[in-house]
All heavy atoms as TSV, in Angstrom:
chain	resi	resn	atom	element	x	y	z
A	1	MET	N	N	23.859	-2.671	53.744
A	1	MET	CA	C	22.849	-1.694	53.476
A	1	MET	C	C	21.664	-2.446	52.752
A	1	MET	O	O	21.892	-3.172	51.866
A	1	MET	CB	C	23.468	-0.664	52.477
A	1	MET	CG	C	22.440	0.410	52.162
A	1	MET	SD	S	23.545	1.636	51.265
A	1	MET	CE	C	22.373	2.272	50.270
A	2	ARG	N	N	20.460	-2.199	53.233
A	2	ARG	CA	C	19.252	-2.807	52.664
A	2	ARG	C	C	18.642	-1.898	51.630
A	2	ARG	O	O	18.357	-0.734	52.049
A	2	ARG	CB	C	18.357	-3.178	53.806
A	2	ARG	CG	C	17.203	-3.925	53.340
A	2	ARG	CD	C	16.344	-4.366	54.608
A	2	ARG	NE	N	15.077	-4.792	53.865
A	2	ARG	CZ	C	14.209	-5.447	54.580
A	2	ARG	NH1	N	14.244	-5.536	55.843
A	2	ARG	NH2	N	13.062	-5.812	53.972
A	3	VAL	N	N	18.203	-2.432	50.510
A	3	VAL	CA	C	17.523	-1.718	49.529
A	3	VAL	C	C	15.993	-1.925	49.722
A	3	VAL	O	O	15.571	-3.098	49.743
A	3	VAL	CB	C	17.940	-2.091	48.101
A	3	VAL	CG1	C	17.130	-1.365	47.079
A	3	VAL	CG2	C	19.392	-1.894	47.868
A	4	GLN	N	N	15.320	-0.876	49.778
A	4	GLN	CA	C	13.798	-0.994	50.041
A	4	GLN	C	C	13.176	-0.930	48.631
A	4	GLN	O	O	13.525	-0.151	47.763
A	4	GLN	CB	C	13.452	0.174	50.928
A	4	GLN	CG	C	12.044	0.024	51.478
A	4	GLN	CD	C	11.757	1.150	52.502
A	4	GLN	OE1	O	12.362	2.170	52.409
A	4	GLN	NE2	N	10.898	0.751	53.413
A	5	SER	N	N	12.297	-1.798	48.349
A	5	SER	CA	C	11.520	-1.761	47.209
A	5	SER	C	C	10.446	-0.784	47.243
A	5	SER	O	O	9.827	-0.634	48.207
A	5	SER	CB	C	10.949	-3.198	46.827
A	5	SER	OG	O	10.102	-3.571	47.725
A	6	ILE	N	N	10.120	-0.216	46.105
A	6	ILE	CA	C	9.080	0.766	45.994
A	6	ILE	C	C	7.962	0.094	45.242
A	6	ILE	O	O	8.115	-0.414	44.212
A	6	ILE	CB	C	9.532	2.060	45.249
A	6	ILE	CG1	C	10.629	2.714	46.024
A	6	ILE	CG2	C	8.427	3.013	45.112
A	6	ILE	CD1	C	11.281	3.831	45.369
A	7	THR	N	N	6.695	0.120	45.777
A	7	THR	CA	C	5.558	-0.310	45.122
A	7	THR	C	C	4.900	0.878	44.464
A	7	THR	O	O	4.373	1.765	45.145
A	7	THR	CB	C	4.643	-1.054	46.127
A	7	THR	OG1	O	5.408	-2.099	46.760
A	7	THR	CG2	C	3.432	-1.681	45.355
A	8	LEU	N	N	4.749	0.710	43.132
A	8	LEU	CA	C	4.023	1.765	42.423
A	8	LEU	C	C	2.595	1.311	42.310
A	8	LEU	O	O	2.239	0.128	42.207
A	8	LEU	CB	C	4.708	1.983	40.990
A	8	LEU	CG	C	6.149	2.527	41.078
A	8	LEU	CD1	C	6.613	2.434	39.585
A	8	LEU	CD2	C	6.193	3.849	41.616
A	9	PRO	N	N	1.673	2.275	42.240
A	9	PRO	CA	C	0.277	1.942	42.058
A	9	PRO	C	C	0.093	1.336	40.623
A	9	PRO	O	O	0.702	1.732	39.625
A	9	PRO	CB	C	-0.506	3.285	42.148
A	9	PRO	CG	C	0.561	4.373	41.906
A	9	PRO	CD	C	1.932	3.708	42.315
A	10	ARG	N	N	-0.808	0.353	40.618
A	10	ARG	CA	C	-1.116	-0.352	39.334
A	10	ARG	C	C	-2.302	0.272	38.661
A	10	ARG	O	O	-3.299	0.508	39.346
A	10	ARG	CB	C	-1.381	-1.743	39.586
A	10	ARG	CG	C	-0.114	-2.549	40.116
A	10	ARG	CD	C	-0.465	-3.991	40.111
A	10	ARG	NE	N	0.170	-4.406	38.954
A	10	ARG	CZ	C	0.335	-5.745	38.628
A	10	ARG	NH1	N	-0.176	-6.598	39.403
A	10	ARG	NH2	N	0.938	-6.117	37.559
A	11	PHE	N	N	-2.121	0.764	37.428
A	11	PHE	CA	C	-3.264	1.262	36.781
A	11	PHE	C	C	-4.002	0.191	35.973
A	11	PHE	O	O	-3.268	-0.545	35.135
A	11	PHE	CB	C	-2.749	2.441	35.830
A	11	PHE	CG	C	-2.148	3.446	36.631
A	11	PHE	CD1	C	-0.836	3.609	36.797
A	11	PHE	CD2	C	-3.070	4.427	37.383
A	11	PHE	CE1	C	-0.250	4.664	37.529
A	11	PHE	CE2	C	-2.382	5.469	38.006
A	11	PHE	CZ	C	-1.033	5.604	38.183
A	12	SER	N	N	-5.184	0.027	36.093
A	12	SER	CA	C	-6.008	-0.951	35.461
A	12	SER	C	C	-6.002	-0.551	33.946
A	12	SER	O	O	-6.305	0.580	33.570
A	12	SER	CB	C	-7.373	-1.173	36.028
A	12	SER	OG	O	-8.128	-1.975	35.229
A	13	ARG	N	N	-5.860	-1.539	33.084
A	13	ARG	CA	C	-6.029	-1.261	31.635
A	13	ARG	C	C	-7.439	-1.515	31.157
A	13	ARG	O	O	-7.775	-1.251	30.060
A	13	ARG	CB	C	-5.065	-2.172	30.896
A	13	ARG	CG	C	-3.579	-1.900	31.031
A	13	ARG	CD	C	-2.750	-2.723	30.235
A	13	ARG	NE	N	-1.336	-2.370	30.490
A	13	ARG	CZ	C	-0.374	-2.978	30.118
A	13	ARG	NH1	N	-0.465	-4.148	29.452
A	13	ARG	NH2	N	0.860	-2.672	30.370
A	14	LEU	N	N	-8.221	-2.149	32.053
A	14	LEU	CA	C	-9.608	-2.427	31.688
A	14	LEU	C	C	-10.406	-1.183	31.259
A	14	LEU	O	O	-11.021	-1.096	30.235
A	14	LEU	CB	C	-10.266	-3.155	32.905
A	14	LEU	CG	C	-11.059	-4.386	32.414
A	14	LEU	CD1	C	-10.075	-5.510	31.881
A	14	LEU	CD2	C	-11.841	-4.877	33.480
A	15	PRO	N	N	-10.466	-0.024	32.103
A	15	PRO	CA	C	-11.298	1.093	31.561
A	15	PRO	C	C	-10.653	1.612	30.157
A	15	PRO	O	O	-11.507	2.056	29.346
A	15	PRO	CB	C	-10.937	2.179	32.638
A	15	PRO	CG	C	-10.658	1.369	33.893
A	15	PRO	CD	C	-9.852	0.115	33.438
A	16	ARG	N	N	-9.384	1.621	29.981
A	16	ARG	CA	C	-8.893	2.016	28.706
A	16	ARG	C	C	-9.388	1.110	27.465
A	16	ARG	O	O	-9.590	1.577	26.442
A	16	ARG	CB	C	-7.331	2.195	28.734
A	16	ARG	CG	C	-6.822	3.382	29.442
A	16	ARG	CD	C	-5.380	3.581	29.338
A	16	ARG	NE	N	-4.819	2.796	30.544
A	16	ARG	CZ	C	-3.512	2.565	30.698
A	16	ARG	NH1	N	-2.702	2.779	29.691
A	16	ARG	NH2	N	-3.095	1.952	31.742
A	17	LEU	N	N	-9.214	-0.135	27.802
A	17	LEU	CA	C	-9.740	-1.130	26.798
A	17	LEU	C	C	-11.178	-0.972	26.532
A	17	LEU	O	O	-11.618	-1.073	25.391
A	17	LEU	CB	C	-9.347	-2.473	27.182
A	17	LEU	CG	C	-7.882	-2.876	27.267
A	17	LEU	CD1	C	-7.698	-4.294	27.765
A	17	LEU	CD2	C	-7.264	-2.685	25.831
A	18	ALA	N	N	-11.947	-0.691	27.577
A	18	ALA	CA	C	-13.349	-0.486	27.366
A	18	ALA	C	C	-13.736	0.693	26.578
A	18	ALA	O	O	-14.614	0.682	25.710
A	18	ALA	CB	C	-14.140	-0.482	28.774
A	19	GLY	N	N	-12.848	1.706	26.851
A	19	GLY	CA	C	-13.063	2.987	26.136
A	19	GLY	C	C	-12.690	2.811	24.640
A	19	GLY	O	O	-13.410	3.310	23.787
A	20	LEU	N	N	-11.628	2.065	24.366
A	20	LEU	CA	C	-11.222	1.775	23.024
A	20	LEU	C	C	-12.319	0.946	22.346
A	20	LEU	O	O	-12.686	1.206	21.161
A	20	LEU	CB	C	-9.912	0.943	23.046
A	20	LEU	CG	C	-9.353	0.651	21.691
A	20	LEU	CD1	C	-9.124	2.002	20.749
A	20	LEU	CD2	C	-8.147	-0.149	21.661
A	21	ALA	N	N	-12.951	-0.011	23.036
A	21	ALA	CA	C	-14.007	-0.802	22.432
A	21	ALA	C	C	-15.244	0.083	22.073
A	21	ALA	O	O	-15.899	-0.138	21.168
A	21	ALA	CB	C	-14.422	-1.901	23.310
A	22	ASP	N	N	-15.492	1.040	22.987
A	22	ASP	CA	C	-16.549	1.966	22.714
A	22	ASP	C	C	-16.393	2.843	21.448
A	22	ASP	O	O	-17.239	2.974	20.644
A	22	ASP	CB	C	-16.765	2.883	23.950
A	22	ASP	CG	C	-17.381	2.148	25.160
A	22	ASP	OD1	O	-17.943	1.068	24.919
A	22	ASP	OD2	O	-17.319	2.632	26.253
A	23	LEU	N	N	-15.089	3.232	21.337
A	23	LEU	CA	C	-14.816	4.112	20.147
A	23	LEU	C	C	-14.844	3.230	18.877
A	23	LEU	O	O	-15.436	3.733	17.780
A	23	LEU	CB	C	-13.464	4.645	20.315
A	23	LEU	CG	C	-13.167	5.769	21.391
A	23	LEU	CD1	C	-11.764	6.241	21.524
A	23	LEU	CD2	C	-14.117	6.947	21.093
A	24	LEU	N	N	-14.523	1.954	18.866
A	24	LEU	CA	C	-14.556	1.140	17.694
A	24	LEU	C	C	-16.053	0.812	17.382
A	24	LEU	O	O	-16.404	0.831	16.279
A	24	LEU	CB	C	-13.725	-0.091	17.938
A	24	LEU	CG	C	-12.261	-0.031	17.997
A	24	LEU	CD1	C	-11.589	-1.276	18.413
A	24	LEU	CD2	C	-11.732	0.527	16.625
A	25	ALA	N	N	-16.824	0.635	18.405
A	25	ALA	CA	C	-18.269	0.422	18.176
A	25	ALA	C	C	-18.925	1.691	17.581
A	25	ALA	O	O	-19.745	1.579	16.653
A	25	ALA	CB	C	-18.970	0.055	19.459
A	26	LEU	N	N	-18.522	2.744	18.111
A	26	LEU	CA	C	-19.024	4.065	17.415
A	26	LEU	C	C	-18.596	4.257	16.055
A	26	LEU	O	O	-19.450	4.682	15.244
A	26	LEU	CB	C	-18.498	5.325	18.356
A	26	LEU	CG	C	-18.891	6.699	17.888
A	26	LEU	CD1	C	-20.494	6.832	17.948
A	26	LEU	CD2	C	-18.265	7.729	18.640
A	27	TYR	N	N	-17.441	3.932	15.688
A	27	TYR	CA	C	-16.953	3.891	14.312
A	27	TYR	C	C	-17.824	3.027	13.439
A	27	TYR	O	O	-18.217	3.396	12.342
A	27	TYR	CB	C	-15.350	3.526	14.206
A	27	TYR	CG	C	-14.930	3.312	12.893
A	27	TYR	CD1	C	-14.591	4.315	12.144
A	27	TYR	CD2	C	-14.858	2.033	12.305
A	27	TYR	CE1	C	-14.092	4.248	10.776
A	27	TYR	CE2	C	-14.359	1.856	10.972
A	27	TYR	CZ	C	-13.985	2.923	10.204
A	27	TYR	OH	O	-13.533	2.710	8.990
A	28	ARG	N	N	-17.990	1.756	13.910
A	28	ARG	CA	C	-18.902	0.815	13.127
A	28	ARG	C	C	-20.349	1.345	12.996
A	28	ARG	O	O	-20.880	1.231	11.889
A	28	ARG	CB	C	-18.832	-0.488	13.812
A	28	ARG	CG	C	-17.559	-1.228	13.589
A	28	ARG	CD	C	-17.691	-2.760	14.100
A	28	ARG	NE	N	-18.054	-2.861	15.393
A	28	ARG	CZ	C	-17.330	-2.973	16.525
A	28	ARG	NH1	N	-15.959	-2.993	16.285
A	28	ARG	NH2	N	-17.797	-3.079	17.730
A	29	GLN	N	N	-20.851	1.894	14.051
A	29	GLN	CA	C	-22.250	2.379	13.972
A	29	GLN	C	C	-22.374	3.593	12.976
A	29	GLN	O	O	-23.277	3.620	12.254
A	29	GLN	CB	C	-22.634	2.875	15.354
A	29	GLN	CG	C	-22.884	1.721	16.386
A	29	GLN	CD	C	-23.001	2.213	17.669
A	29	GLN	OE1	O	-23.354	3.413	18.030
A	29	GLN	NE2	N	-22.888	1.377	18.692
A	30	ARG	N	N	-21.453	4.388	12.960
A	30	ARG	CA	C	-21.386	5.564	12.047
A	30	ARG	C	C	-21.289	5.105	10.548
A	30	ARG	O	O	-21.929	5.648	9.636
A	30	ARG	CB	C	-20.377	6.556	12.330
A	30	ARG	CG	C	-20.699	7.360	13.592
A	30	ARG	CD	C	-19.630	8.377	14.001
A	30	ARG	NE	N	-20.184	9.196	15.199
A	30	ARG	CZ	C	-19.322	9.924	15.877
A	30	ARG	NH1	N	-18.139	10.056	15.612
A	30	ARG	NH2	N	-19.891	10.666	16.829
A	31	LYS	N	N	-20.466	4.080	10.314
A	31	LYS	CA	C	-20.342	3.569	9.001
A	31	LYS	C	C	-21.617	2.873	8.554
A	31	LYS	O	O	-22.055	2.894	7.451
A	31	LYS	CB	C	-19.115	2.535	8.960
A	31	LYS	CG	C	-17.848	3.226	9.041
A	31	LYS	CD	C	-17.689	4.287	8.041
A	31	LYS	CE	C	-16.565	5.257	8.466
A	31	LYS	NZ	N	-16.585	6.561	7.689
A	32	GLN	N	N	-22.318	2.164	9.470
A	32	GLN	CA	C	-23.541	1.545	9.201
A	32	GLN	C	C	-24.679	2.506	8.989
A	32	GLN	O	O	-25.500	2.400	8.086
A	32	GLN	CB	C	-24.040	0.633	10.342
A	32	GLN	CG	C	-23.181	-0.694	10.417
A	32	GLN	CD	C	-23.376	-1.534	11.661
A	32	GLN	OE1	O	-24.008	-0.988	12.491
A	32	GLN	NE2	N	-22.948	-2.815	11.688
A	33	LEU	N	N	-24.614	3.683	9.650
A	33	LEU	CA	C	-25.611	4.669	9.463
A	33	LEU	C	C	-25.474	5.245	8.099
A	33	LEU	O	O	-26.407	5.505	7.406
A	33	LEU	CB	C	-25.294	5.864	10.558
A	33	LEU	CG	C	-26.187	7.032	10.495
A	33	LEU	CD1	C	-27.718	6.624	10.811
A	33	LEU	CD2	C	-25.774	8.025	11.502
A	34	ALA	N	N	-24.187	5.423	7.621
A	34	ALA	CA	C	-24.081	5.986	6.325
A	34	ALA	C	C	-24.502	5.073	5.184
A	34	ALA	O	O	-24.853	5.468	4.049
A	34	ALA	CB	C	-22.515	6.275	6.031
A	35	ALA	N	N	-24.626	3.733	5.469
A	35	ALA	CA	C	-25.110	2.813	4.492
A	35	ALA	C	C	-26.685	2.637	4.463
A	35	ALA	O	O	-27.184	2.021	3.575
A	35	ALA	CB	C	-24.510	1.380	4.774
A	36	LEU	N	N	-27.343	3.271	5.391
A	36	LEU	CA	C	-28.891	3.159	5.353
A	36	LEU	C	C	-29.405	3.958	4.229
A	36	LEU	O	O	-28.954	5.011	3.768
A	36	LEU	CB	C	-29.372	3.743	6.699
A	36	LEU	CG	C	-28.923	2.971	7.961
A	36	LEU	CD1	C	-29.614	3.632	9.158
A	36	LEU	CD2	C	-29.311	1.479	7.890
A	37	ASP	N	N	-30.616	3.408	3.652
A	37	ASP	CA	C	-31.297	4.114	2.635
A	37	ASP	C	C	-32.271	5.126	3.195
A	37	ASP	O	O	-32.409	5.275	4.455
A	37	ASP	CB	C	-32.007	3.121	1.770
A	37	ASP	CG	C	-33.104	2.241	2.377
A	37	ASP	OD1	O	-33.703	2.785	3.401
A	37	ASP	OD2	O	-33.400	1.177	1.875
A	38	ALA	N	N	-32.919	5.893	2.365
A	38	ALA	CA	C	-33.826	6.948	2.733
A	38	ALA	C	C	-34.987	6.327	3.648
A	38	ALA	O	O	-35.346	7.032	4.684
A	38	ALA	CB	C	-34.338	7.657	1.604
A	39	LEU	N	N	-35.537	5.224	3.345
A	39	LEU	CA	C	-36.699	4.675	4.085
A	39	LEU	C	C	-36.267	4.236	5.448
A	39	LEU	O	O	-36.927	4.504	6.516
A	39	LEU	CB	C	-37.212	3.517	3.303
A	39	LEU	CG	C	-38.524	2.831	4.007
A	39	LEU	CD1	C	-39.585	3.840	4.107
A	39	LEU	CD2	C	-39.007	1.641	3.169
A	40	GLN	N	N	-35.066	3.677	5.583
A	40	GLN	CA	C	-34.541	3.255	6.877
A	40	GLN	C	C	-34.226	4.529	7.723
A	40	GLN	O	O	-34.382	4.580	8.965
A	40	GLN	CB	C	-33.302	2.348	6.738
A	40	GLN	CG	C	-33.632	1.030	6.090
A	40	GLN	CD	C	-32.260	0.332	5.694
A	40	GLN	OE1	O	-31.439	0.959	5.138
A	40	GLN	NE2	N	-32.274	-0.934	5.906
A	41	LEU	N	N	-33.652	5.538	7.093
A	41	LEU	CA	C	-33.417	6.705	7.773
A	41	LEU	C	C	-34.669	7.424	8.332
A	41	LEU	O	O	-34.666	7.942	9.436
A	41	LEU	CB	C	-32.593	7.744	6.962
A	41	LEU	CG	C	-31.172	7.313	6.624
A	41	LEU	CD1	C	-30.503	8.233	5.584
A	41	LEU	CD2	C	-30.260	7.279	7.962
A	42	ALA	N	N	-35.688	7.340	7.526
A	42	ALA	CA	C	-36.972	7.903	7.962
A	42	ALA	C	C	-37.538	7.171	9.144
A	42	ALA	O	O	-38.099	7.812	10.058
A	42	ALA	CB	C	-37.961	7.941	6.836
A	43	ASP	N	N	-37.251	5.910	9.184
A	43	ASP	CA	C	-37.758	5.093	10.338
A	43	ASP	C	C	-37.164	5.486	11.681
A	43	ASP	O	O	-37.702	5.377	12.645
A	43	ASP	CB	C	-37.461	3.597	10.103
A	43	ASP	CG	C	-38.444	2.993	9.138
A	43	ASP	OD1	O	-39.528	3.596	8.945
A	43	ASP	OD2	O	-38.138	1.827	8.629
A	44	ILE	N	N	-35.829	5.992	11.616
A	44	ILE	CA	C	-35.171	6.471	12.809
A	44	ILE	C	C	-35.226	8.010	13.017
A	44	ILE	O	O	-34.652	8.492	13.909
A	44	ILE	CB	C	-33.805	5.894	12.853
A	44	ILE	CG1	C	-32.838	6.408	11.758
A	44	ILE	CG2	C	-33.750	4.351	13.004
A	44	ILE	CD1	C	-31.406	5.938	11.941
A	45	GLY	N	N	-35.911	8.587	12.035
A	45	GLY	CA	C	-36.152	10.102	12.275
A	45	GLY	C	C	-34.922	10.971	11.843
A	45	GLY	O	O	-34.821	12.038	12.353
A	46	LEU	N	N	-34.107	10.449	10.817
A	46	LEU	CA	C	-33.049	11.259	10.354
A	46	LEU	C	C	-33.155	11.489	8.872
A	46	LEU	O	O	-33.797	10.731	8.134
A	46	LEU	CB	C	-31.738	10.512	10.577
A	46	LEU	CG	C	-31.217	10.320	12.002
A	46	LEU	CD1	C	-29.974	9.456	12.023
A	46	LEU	CD2	C	-31.002	11.644	12.692
A	47	THR	N	N	-32.617	12.646	8.417
A	47	THR	CA	C	-32.495	12.872	7.037
A	47	THR	C	C	-31.224	12.361	6.496
A	47	THR	O	O	-30.228	12.020	7.167
A	47	THR	CB	C	-32.590	14.383	6.743
A	47	THR	OG1	O	-31.427	15.009	7.326
A	47	THR	CG2	C	-33.883	15.029	7.339
A	48	ALA	N	N	-31.115	12.311	5.139
A	48	ALA	CA	C	-29.907	11.791	4.560
A	48	ALA	C	C	-28.611	12.737	4.948
A	48	ALA	O	O	-27.634	12.387	5.217
A	48	ALA	CB	C	-29.968	11.761	3.036
A	49	ASP	N	N	-28.936	14.078	4.911
A	49	ASP	CA	C	-27.954	15.070	5.356
A	49	ASP	C	C	-27.450	14.810	6.767
A	49	ASP	O	O	-26.165	14.909	7.005
A	49	ASP	CB	C	-28.415	16.531	5.155
A	49	ASP	CG	C	-28.604	16.811	3.681
A	49	ASP	OD1	O	-27.965	16.225	2.790
A	49	ASP	OD2	O	-29.381	17.824	3.413
A	50	GLN	N	N	-28.349	14.546	7.642
A	50	GLN	CA	C	-28.048	14.366	8.969
A	50	GLN	C	C	-27.151	13.169	9.163
A	50	GLN	O	O	-26.192	13.098	9.922
A	50	GLN	CB	C	-29.251	14.244	9.891
A	50	GLN	CG	C	-29.941	15.551	10.128
A	50	GLN	CD	C	-31.316	15.315	10.814
A	50	GLN	OE1	O	-32.027	14.341	10.619
A	50	GLN	NE2	N	-31.685	16.226	11.729
A	51	ALA	N	N	-27.528	12.050	8.444
A	51	ALA	CA	C	-26.785	10.723	8.531
A	51	ALA	C	C	-25.351	10.945	7.972
A	51	ALA	O	O	-24.387	10.358	8.472
A	51	ALA	CB	C	-27.473	9.636	7.761
A	52	VAL	N	N	-25.276	11.718	6.844
A	52	VAL	CA	C	-23.909	12.002	6.256
A	52	VAL	C	C	-23.000	12.737	7.278
A	52	VAL	O	O	-21.908	12.410	7.548
A	52	VAL	CB	C	-23.986	12.647	4.923
A	52	VAL	CG1	C	-22.684	13.112	4.435
A	52	VAL	CG2	C	-24.644	11.659	3.875
A	53	ALA	N	N	-23.563	13.726	7.899
A	53	ALA	CA	C	-22.969	14.568	8.818
A	53	ALA	C	C	-22.456	13.834	9.963
A	53	ALA	O	O	-21.264	13.815	10.509
A	53	ALA	CB	C	-23.720	15.777	9.248
A	54	GLU	N	N	-23.378	12.936	10.585
A	54	GLU	CA	C	-22.923	12.119	11.659
A	54	GLU	C	C	-21.826	11.168	11.290
A	54	GLU	O	O	-20.894	10.853	11.980
A	54	GLU	CB	C	-24.169	11.426	12.153
A	54	GLU	CG	C	-23.881	10.525	13.411
A	54	GLU	CD	C	-23.442	11.207	14.706
A	54	GLU	OE1	O	-23.766	12.443	14.811
A	54	GLU	OE2	O	-22.722	10.634	15.548
A	55	SER	N	N	-21.994	10.516	10.118
A	55	SER	CA	C	-20.967	9.462	9.713
A	55	SER	C	C	-19.628	9.996	9.409
A	55	SER	O	O	-18.580	9.279	9.460
A	55	SER	CB	C	-21.560	8.694	8.498
A	55	SER	OG	O	-21.587	9.508	7.323
A	56	LYS	N	N	-19.534	11.219	9.081
A	56	LYS	CA	C	-18.283	11.927	8.889
A	56	LYS	C	C	-17.560	12.326	10.105
A	56	LYS	O	O	-16.379	12.834	9.998
A	56	LYS	CB	C	-18.354	13.097	7.834
A	56	LYS	CG	C	-18.720	12.578	6.460
A	56	LYS	CD	C	-18.724	13.708	5.522
A	56	LYS	CE	C	-19.111	13.258	4.152
A	56	LYS	NZ	N	-19.006	14.384	3.127
A	57	ARG	N	N	-18.171	12.349	11.261
A	57	ARG	CA	C	-17.520	12.781	12.467
A	57	ARG	C	C	-16.344	11.865	12.880
A	57	ARG	O	O	-16.577	10.610	12.680
A	57	ARG	CB	C	-18.525	12.881	13.582
A	57	ARG	CG	C	-19.497	14.004	13.477
A	57	ARG	CD	C	-20.648	13.967	14.486
A	57	ARG	NE	N	-20.181	14.085	15.841
A	57	ARG	CZ	C	-20.923	13.934	16.906
A	57	ARG	NH1	N	-22.212	13.810	16.762
A	57	ARG	NH2	N	-20.426	14.100	18.077
A	58	PRO	N	N	-15.329	12.386	13.344
A	58	PRO	CA	C	-14.249	11.459	13.864
A	58	PRO	C	C	-14.614	10.668	15.020
A	58	PRO	O	O	-15.487	10.994	15.786
A	58	PRO	CB	C	-13.092	12.443	14.195
A	58	PRO	CG	C	-13.682	13.665	14.369
A	58	PRO	CD	C	-15.016	13.806	13.591
A	59	ILE	N	N	-13.965	9.488	15.252
A	59	ILE	CA	C	-14.347	8.644	16.459
A	59	ILE	C	C	-14.186	9.281	17.766
A	59	ILE	O	O	-14.831	8.961	18.694
A	59	ILE	CB	C	-13.663	7.242	16.283
A	59	ILE	CG1	C	-12.181	7.396	16.379
A	59	ILE	CG2	C	-14.141	6.429	15.078
A	59	ILE	CD1	C	-11.549	6.037	16.604
A	60	TRP	N	N	-13.156	10.223	17.852
A	60	TRP	CA	C	-13.032	10.824	19.188
A	60	TRP	C	C	-13.998	11.824	19.506
A	60	TRP	O	O	-14.054	12.320	20.610
A	60	TRP	CB	C	-11.488	11.420	19.241
A	60	TRP	CG	C	-11.300	12.425	18.227
A	60	TRP	CD1	C	-11.634	13.762	18.196
A	60	TRP	CD2	C	-10.626	12.179	16.857
A	60	TRP	NE1	N	-11.196	14.338	17.059
A	60	TRP	CE2	C	-10.613	13.459	16.196
A	60	TRP	CE3	C	-10.047	11.052	16.307
A	60	TRP	CZ2	C	-10.016	13.550	14.968
A	60	TRP	CZ3	C	-9.485	11.210	15.070
A	60	TRP	CH2	C	-9.462	12.429	14.413
A	61	ASP	N	N	-14.939	12.198	18.446
A	61	ASP	CA	C	-15.960	13.144	18.743
A	61	ASP	C	C	-17.265	12.310	19.171
A	61	ASP	O	O	-18.096	12.162	18.351
A	61	ASP	CB	C	-16.188	13.886	17.408
A	61	ASP	CG	C	-17.238	15.038	17.613
A	61	ASP	OD1	O	-17.609	15.352	18.758
A	61	ASP	OD2	O	-17.594	15.703	16.632
A	62	ALA	N	N	-17.146	11.820	20.396
A	62	ALA	CA	C	-18.132	10.972	20.877
A	62	ALA	C	C	-19.411	11.860	21.386
A	62	ALA	O	O	-19.195	13.016	21.661
A	62	ALA	CB	C	-17.647	10.120	22.139
A	63	PRO	N	N	-20.598	11.217	21.414
A	63	PRO	CA	C	-21.754	12.037	21.896
A	63	PRO	C	C	-21.411	12.609	23.449
A	63	PRO	O	O	-20.754	12.054	24.181
A	63	PRO	CB	C	-22.751	10.961	21.991
A	63	PRO	CG	C	-22.322	9.912	21.067
A	63	PRO	CD	C	-20.836	9.866	21.157
A	64	ALA	N	N	-22.014	13.641	23.632
A	64	ALA	CA	C	-21.847	14.405	25.001
A	64	ALA	C	C	-22.235	13.557	26.119
A	64	ALA	O	O	-21.552	13.560	27.173
A	64	ALA	CB	C	-22.678	15.671	24.946
A	65	HIS	N	N	-23.147	12.669	26.017
A	65	HIS	CA	C	-23.577	11.878	27.186
A	65	HIS	C	C	-22.579	10.765	27.592
A	65	HIS	O	O	-22.684	10.086	28.522
A	65	HIS	CB	C	-24.980	11.138	26.951
A	65	HIS	CG	C	-25.011	10.254	25.794
A	65	HIS	ND1	N	-25.298	10.610	24.652
A	65	HIS	CD2	C	-24.910	8.845	25.836
A	65	HIS	CE1	C	-25.264	9.546	23.776
A	65	HIS	NE2	N	-25.135	8.467	24.507
A	66	TRP	N	N	-21.625	10.494	26.607
A	66	TRP	CA	C	-20.478	9.565	26.902
A	66	TRP	C	C	-19.425	10.147	27.822
A	66	TRP	O	O	-18.715	9.472	28.352
A	66	TRP	CB	C	-19.823	9.101	25.688
A	66	TRP	CG	C	-20.584	8.091	24.860
A	66	TRP	CD1	C	-21.869	7.809	24.896
A	66	TRP	CD2	C	-20.027	7.266	23.926
A	66	TRP	NE1	N	-22.148	6.726	24.056
A	66	TRP	CE2	C	-21.055	6.434	23.425
A	66	TRP	CE3	C	-18.775	7.048	23.402
A	66	TRP	CZ2	C	-20.816	5.553	22.481
A	66	TRP	CZ3	C	-18.528	6.026	22.405
A	66	TRP	CH2	C	-19.626	5.227	21.989
A	67	ARG	N	N	-19.243	11.513	27.745
A	67	ARG	CA	C	-18.264	12.211	28.455
A	67	ARG	C	C	-18.557	12.291	29.975
A	67	ARG	O	O	-19.724	12.455	30.320
A	67	ARG	CB	C	-17.995	13.576	27.877
A	67	ARG	CG	C	-17.675	13.525	26.486
A	67	ARG	CD	C	-17.264	14.955	25.971
A	67	ARG	NE	N	-17.250	14.798	24.488
A	67	ARG	CZ	C	-18.041	15.500	23.730
A	67	ARG	NH1	N	-19.003	16.294	24.181
A	67	ARG	NH2	N	-18.016	15.386	22.464
A	68	LEU	N	N	-17.602	12.184	30.854
A	68	LEU	CA	C	-17.800	12.201	32.287
A	68	LEU	C	C	-17.853	13.667	32.817
A	68	LEU	O	O	-17.374	14.579	32.268
A	68	LEU	CB	C	-16.783	11.462	32.980
A	68	LEU	CG	C	-16.741	10.022	32.686
A	68	LEU	CD1	C	-15.566	9.411	33.385
A	68	LEU	CD2	C	-18.011	9.277	33.104
């Protein structure tokens, strides 16, 4: 009796790793945003309240344009 091997599809880990890298970058950006002073925030058109609100968002709450 011959046993036939089954080939399962391989799932690439690259998209998942890229997604994780994007989330980590978002985390770092939000922490850096929280560290900006009022003059720097004014340069990018944000208020201190907006910067605090953005920096407190969880990393899985990514911007809408990131979602497919």
